[in-house]
NUROLO-32651 format. One record per residue (C-alpha): residue in one letter; x, z, y; residue number from 1. Coordinates in Angstrom, 1 decimal, padded with zeros to 4 digits, always signed. Each point is the difference from the previous one (the first is absolute). Last residue first. Example, Ala and Ser with C-alpha at 12.3 -4.5 7.8 and 13.67 -1.06 7.14 Angstrom:
2
+------+--------+--------+--------+------+
! resn !   east !     up !  north ! resi !
+------+--------+--------+--------+------+
!    S ! +013.7 ! +007.1 ! -001.1 !    2 !
!    A ! -001.4 ! +000.7 ! -003.4 !    1 !
+------+--------+--------+--------+------+
! end
This chain:
204
+------+--------+--------+--------+------+
! resn !   east !     up !  north ! resi !
+------+--------+--------+--------+------+
!    L ! -062.1 ! -074.4 ! +091.5 !  204 !
!    R ! +003.7 ! -000.3 ! +000.9 !  203 !
!    A ! +000.7 ! -000.4 ! +003.6 !  202 !
!    V ! +001.4 ! -003.5 ! +000.7 !  201 !
!    G ! +003.3 ! -001.8 ! -000.3 !  200 !
!    Q ! +000.5 ! +000.9 ! -003.7 !  199 !
!    G ! -002.6 ! +002.6 ! -000.9 !  198 !
!    S ! -000.1 ! -001.2 ! -003.6 !  197 !
!    E ! -003.7 ! -000.4 ! -000.3 !  196 !
!    Y ! -000.6 ! -000.9 ! +003.6 !  195 !
!    C ! +002.7 ! -002.8 ! -000.1 !  194 !
!    Y ! -001.2 ! -001.0 ! -003.4 !  193 !
!    G ! -003.5 ! -000.6 ! +001.4 !  192 !
!    L ! +001.6 ! -002.1 ! +002.7 !  191 !
!    R ! +001.7 ! -002.1 ! -002.7 !  190 !
!    F ! -003.4 ! -000.6 ! -001.7 !  189 !
!    Q ! -001.7 ! -000.9 ! +003.3 !  188 !
!    A ! +002.9 ! -002.4 ! +000.8 !  187 !
!    S ! -000.6 ! -001.7 ! -003.3 !  186 !
!    A ! -003.7 ! -000.2 ! +000.7 !  185 !
!    Y ! +000.3 ! -001.7 ! +003.4 !  184 !
!    G ! -003.3 ! +000.8 ! +001.6 !  183 !
!    Q ! +001.0 ! -000.4 ! +003.7 !  182 !
!    K ! +000.3 ! +003.8 ! +000.3 !  181 !
!    A ! +002.4 ! -000.1 ! -002.9 !  180 !
!    A ! +002.3 ! -002.3 ! +002.0 !  179 !
!    A ! +000.3 ! +002.5 ! +002.9 !  178 !
!    L ! +000.3 ! +002.9 ! -002.4 !  177 !
!    Y ! +002.8 ! -001.6 ! -002.0 !  176 !
!    W ! +001.7 ! -000.5 ! +003.4 !  175 !
!    K ! -000.2 ! +003.6 ! +000.9 !  174 !
!    C ! +001.0 ! +001.0 ! -003.5 !  173 !
!    A ! +003.2 ! -001.9 ! +000.3 !  172 !
!    E ! +000.8 ! +001.3 ! +003.4 !  171 !
!    K ! -000.3 ! +003.6 ! -001.3 !  170 !
!    H ! +002.0 ! -000.9 ! -003.1 !  169 !
!    N ! +003.0 ! -001.2 ! +002.0 !  168 !
!    V ! +002.8 ! -001.5 ! -002.0 !  167 !
!    T ! +002.5 ! -001.6 ! +002.3 !  166 !
!    V ! -000.6 ! -003.7 ! +000.6 !  165 !
!    G ! +000.6 ! -003.4 ! -001.7 !  164 !
!    L ! -001.5 ! +001.3 ! -003.2 !  163 !
!    G ! -000.1 ! +003.8 ! +000.1 !  162 !
!    F ! -002.4 ! +000.3 ! -002.9 !  161 !
!    S ! -003.0 ! +001.6 ! +001.8 !  160 !
!    Y ! +000.8 ! -001.7 ! +003.4 !  159 !
!    M ! +000.1 ! -003.4 ! -001.6 !  158 !
!    I ! -003.1 ! +000.7 ! -002.0 !  157 !
!    G ! -001.9 ! +001.0 ! +003.2 !  156 !
!    L ! +001.1 ! -003.2 ! +001.6 !  155 !
!    N ! -001.4 ! -001.8 ! -003.0 !  154 !
!    M ! -003.4 ! +001.5 ! +000.5 !  153 !
!    Q ! -000.1 ! -000.6 ! +003.7 !  152 !
!    G ! +001.2 ! -003.6 ! -000.4 !  151 !
!    H ! -002.7 ! -000.6 ! -002.6 !  150 !
!    M ! -002.6 ! +001.6 ! +002.3 !  149 !
!    D ! +000.9 ! -002.2 ! +002.9 !  148 !
!    G ! -000.8 ! +001.9 ! +003.2 !  147 !
!    R ! +002.4 ! -001.6 ! +002.4 !  146 !
!    L ! +002.3 ! +002.9 ! -000.2 !  145 !
!    A ! +000.1 ! -000.4 ! -003.8 !  144 !
!    A ! +001.0 ! -003.7 ! +000.3 !  143 !
!    K ! +002.9 ! +000.8 ! +002.3 !  142 !
!    E ! +001.0 ! +002.9 ! -002.2 !  141 !
!    F ! -000.1 ! -002.1 ! -003.1 !  140 !
!    W ! +002.2 ! -002.5 ! +001.7 !  139 !
!    N ! +002.6 ! +002.6 ! +001.0 !  138 !
!    F ! +000.0 ! +001.7 ! -003.4 !  137 !
!    A ! +000.6 ! -003.3 ! -001.8 !  136 !
!    K ! +002.9 ! -000.7 ! +002.5 !  135 !
!    K ! +001.5 ! +003.3 ! -000.9 !  134 !
!    H ! -000.6 ! -000.5 ! -003.7 !  133 !
!    D ! +001.8 ! -003.3 ! -000.2 !  132 !
!    V ! -000.3 ! -002.0 ! -003.3 !  131 !
!    P ! +001.3 ! -003.5 ! +000.5 !  130 !
!    V ! -002.6 ! -002.6 ! +001.1 !  129 !
!    G ! -002.6 ! -002.2 ! -001.6 !  128 !
!    K ! -001.6 ! +002.9 ! -001.8 !  127 !
!    G ! +002.7 ! +002.7 ! -000.2 !  126 !
!    N ! -002.4 ! +002.9 ! -000.8 !  125 !
!    L ! +000.1 ! +002.1 ! +003.1 !  124 !
!    Y ! +000.9 ! -002.9 ! +002.3 !  123 !
!    A ! -002.9 ! -002.0 ! -001.2 !  122 !
!    Y ! -002.4 ! +002.9 ! +000.1 !  121 !
!    G ! +000.9 ! +000.8 ! +003.6 !  120 !
!    L ! -000.4 ! -003.7 ! +000.7 !  119 !
!    S ! -003.5 ! +000.1 ! -001.5 !  118 !
!    S ! -000.8 ! +003.0 ! +002.2 !  117 !
!    Q ! +000.9 ! -002.0 ! +003.1 !  116 !
!    E ! -002.1 ! -002.7 ! -001.5 !  115 !
!    S ! -003.0 ! +002.2 ! -000.1 !  114 !
!    A ! +000.6 ! +001.1 ! +003.6 !  113 !
!    Y ! +000.1 ! -003.4 ! +001.7 !  112 !
!    G ! +002.0 ! +001.0 ! +003.1 !  111 !
!    Q ! +001.2 ! -003.5 ! +000.9 !  110 !
!    E ! +003.4 ! +000.8 ! -001.6 !  109 !
!    A ! -002.0 ! +000.8 ! -003.2 !  108 !
!    A ! -001.5 ! -003.5 ! -000.1 !  107 !
!    K ! +003.4 ! -001.8 ! +000.2 !  106 !
!    L ! +001.5 ! +002.6 ! -002.4 !  105 !
!    S ! -002.7 ! -000.7 ! -002.6 !  104 !
!    W ! +000.8 ! -003.7 ! +000.3 !  103 !
!    E ! +003.7 ! +000.5 ! -000.7 !  102 !
!    F ! -000.7 ! +002.6 ! -002.8 !  101 !
!    A ! -002.3 ! -002.4 ! -001.8 !  100 !
!    K ! +002.7 ! -002.7 ! +000.3 !   99 !
!    E ! +002.5 ! +002.3 ! -001.7 !   98 !
!    D ! -002.5 ! +001.2 ! -002.6 !   97 !
!    N ! -000.8 ! -003.6 ! -001.2 !   96 !
!    Q ! -002.8 ! -000.8 ! -002.3 !   95 !
!    P ! -000.6 ! -003.8 ! -000.1 !   94 !
!    V ! -003.1 ! -000.9 ! +002.2 !   93 !
!    G ! -003.7 ! +000.1 ! -000.5 !   92 !
!    N ! +000.1 ! +003.6 ! -001.1 !   91 !
!    G ! +003.5 ! +001.0 ! -000.8 !   90 !
!    T ! -000.8 ! +003.7 ! +000.6 !   89 !
!    K ! +002.6 ! +000.8 ! +002.6 !   88 !
!    F ! +000.0 ! -003.5 ! +001.5 !   87 !
!    M ! -003.8 ! +000.1 ! +000.3 !   86 !
!    R ! +000.2 ! +003.4 ! +001.7 !   85 !
!    A ! +002.6 ! -001.2 ! +002.5 !   84 !
!    V ! -002.1 ! -003.0 ! +000.9 !   83 !
!    A ! -003.0 ! +002.3 ! +000.5 !   82 !
!    S ! +002.0 ! +002.3 ! +002.3 !   81 !
!    Q ! +001.2 ! -002.9 ! +002.0 !   80 !
!    A ! -003.6 ! -001.2 ! +000.2 !   79 !
!    K ! -001.1 ! +003.4 ! +001.4 !   78 !
!    A ! +002.9 ! -000.1 ! +002.5 !   77 !
!    Y ! -000.7 ! -003.4 ! +001.5 !   76 !
!    G ! +003.4 ! -001.2 ! +001.2 !   75 !
!    Q ! -000.7 ! -003.7 ! +000.0 !   74 !
!    E ! +001.9 ! -000.4 ! -003.2 !   73 !
!    A ! -002.4 ! +002.5 ! -001.5 !   72 !
!    A ! -003.0 ! -002.1 ! +000.9 !   71 !
!    M ! +001.4 ! -003.1 ! -001.8 !   70 !
!    L ! +001.2 ! +002.2 ! -002.9 !   69 !
!    Y ! -003.5 ! +001.5 ! -000.5 !   68 !
!    W ! -001.4 ! -003.6 ! -000.1 !   67 !
!    K ! +002.4 ! -001.1 ! -002.7 !   66 !
!    F ! -000.2 ! +003.2 ! -001.9 !   65 !
!    A ! -003.8 ! -000.4 ! -000.3 !   64 !
!    E ! +000.4 ! -003.6 ! -001.2 !   63 !
!    K ! +002.4 ! +001.3 ! -002.7 !   62 !
!    A ! -002.3 ! +002.9 ! -000.9 !   61 !
!    D ! -003.0 ! -002.3 ! -000.5 !   60 !
!    K ! -003.3 ! +001.8 ! -000.7 !   59 !
!    P ! -002.8 ! -002.6 ! -000.1 !   58 !
!    L ! -001.9 ! -000.8 ! +003.2 !   57 !
!    D ! -003.7 ! -000.7 ! -000.4 !   56 !
!    I ! -002.2 ! +000.0 ! +003.1 !   55 !
!    G ! -003.7 ! -000.3 ! -000.6 !   54 !
!    Y ! -000.7 ! +001.2 ! +003.5 !   53 !
!    S ! -002.2 ! +003.0 ! -001.0 !   52 !
!    N ! +002.8 ! +001.8 ! -001.7 !   51 !
!    K ! +000.4 ! +001.5 ! -003.5 !   50 !
!    D ! -001.0 ! -003.1 ! -002.1 !   49 !
!    A ! +002.7 ! -002.1 ! +001.7 !   48 !
!    Q ! +002.8 ! +002.4 ! -000.9 !   47 !
!    L ! +002.8 ! +000.5 ! +002.4 !   46 !
!    G ! +003.6 ! +000.7 ! -001.0 !   45 !
!    F ! +002.2 ! +003.1 ! +000.2 !   44 !
!    E ! +003.4 ! -001.6 ! +000.8 !   43 !
!    H ! -001.5 ! -003.1 ! +001.6 !   42 !
!    M ! -002.2 ! +002.0 ! +002.3 !   41 !
!    N ! +002.9 ! +002.2 ! +001.0 !   40 !
!    G ! +002.2 ! -003.0 ! +000.7 !   39 !
!    L ! -002.8 ! -001.2 ! +002.2 !   38 !
!    F ! -000.1 ! +003.3 ! +001.9 !   37 !
!    F ! +003.7 ! -000.2 ! +000.5 !   36 !
!    Q ! -000.2 ! -003.5 ! +001.3 !   35 !
!    D ! -002.8 ! +001.2 ! +002.2 !   34 !
!    E ! +002.2 ! +002.6 ! +001.7 !   33 !
!    A ! +002.9 ! -002.4 ! +000.3 !   32 !
!    S ! -002.2 ! -002.6 ! +001.8 !   31 !
!    G ! +001.7 ! -003.3 ! -000.5 !   30 !
!    A ! -002.8 ! -002.6 ! +000.3 !   29 !
!    A ! -000.3 ! -000.1 ! -003.8 !   28 !
!    A ! -000.7 ! +003.8 ! +000.1 !   27 !
!    Q ! -002.6 ! -000.6 ! +002.7 !   26 !
!    E ! -001.9 ! -002.5 ! -002.1 !   25 !
!    V ! +000.2 ! +001.9 ! -003.3 !   24 !
!    I ! -001.1 ! +003.3 ! +001.7 !   23 !
!    E ! -002.9 ! -001.7 ! +001.7 !   22 !
!    H ! -001.1 ! -001.6 ! -003.3 !   21 !
!    P ! +000.0 ! +003.4 ! -001.6 !   20 !
!    L ! -002.2 ! +001.7 ! +002.6 !   19 !
!    K ! +001.7 ! +002.6 ! +002.2 !   18 !
!    A ! -000.6 ! +003.7 ! -000.7 !   17 !
!    C ! +003.6 ! +000.8 ! -000.7 !   16 !
!    G ! +001.8 ! +002.7 ! -002.0 !   15 !
!    V ! +000.6 ! -002.4 ! -002.9 !   14 !
!    L ! -002.2 ! +001.2 ! -002.9 !   13 !
!    I ! -001.8 ! +003.0 ! +001.6 !   12 !
!    T ! -000.9 ! -002.0 ! +003.1 !   11 !
!    L ! -000.9 ! -003.0 ! -002.1 !   10 !
!    W ! -002.5 ! +002.1 ! -001.9 !    9 !
!    G ! -001.5 ! +001.3 ! +003.2 !    8 !
!    L ! -000.3 ! -003.5 ! +001.3 !    7 !
!    L ! -001.7 ! -001.1 ! -003.2 !    6 !
!    L ! -002.4 ! +002.9 ! +000.0 !    5 !
!    L ! -000.8 ! -000.6 ! +003.6 !    4 !
!    L ! -000.7 ! -003.7 ! -000.7 !    3 !
!    K ! -002.2 ! +000.8 ! -002.9 !    2 !
!    M ! -002.0 ! +002.5 ! +002.1 !    1 !
+------+--------+--------+--------+------+
! end
C-alpha cells in the first residue's frame, strides 16, 4: 500500500510512476523526459516524512531550472514550457520576458496548446514582443482549436472587441461556451452576459 501511495503521489507530482532514484539515474544519462521529471522534483521538493523511502529533496528552483533547461534544449516541449514559465516569473532565474517568449514559441511550434495561448497573451500585452493583435488572435485560435480553455476564453474576447479580427459576437459566445464547459468561471460570466444582452445568441 505504501508503494502504491508513493507511486500515485509521484504521478501527481511529476506525471511519472518511476521511482526517484530511477529518474535521477536516467536524467544523468541524458533522458530528456527524466530531466524534466527531475526538474519537477526539485521545483516542488520531496519530504522524507511523506514517502516510504525516506527521501528528502528540498525545493530548489535554480536546480529545477537547470534540469528543465537540459530537457528543453533537447526539444522536450513540456520542459520548454517550464523554462518559459520560470523566465516569466523569475523563479530560479532572472525574470526575462524576451527569453520566456522564445521558449514559449519553441513549445508552441510543437503544438503545445498552453504555450500557444501564452504567445497570444504575449502579443496581446507586449510581453517580450511588440503588441500585435493579429498575431495574438492567430495564437489564441491555435490554442482554442486544441481545446485549451484559456485560448478559447481569449479568442472569445478578441471576437468581442475586434482585436485582430472583425467583431463577431456569435463567434465570441461560441468560444466563451467552449471555455465555460471546461469550468472556466470568467468564460461562464461572459457567456451569461451573452444571454442577458442577446449579443451573439438568442436573449433569455
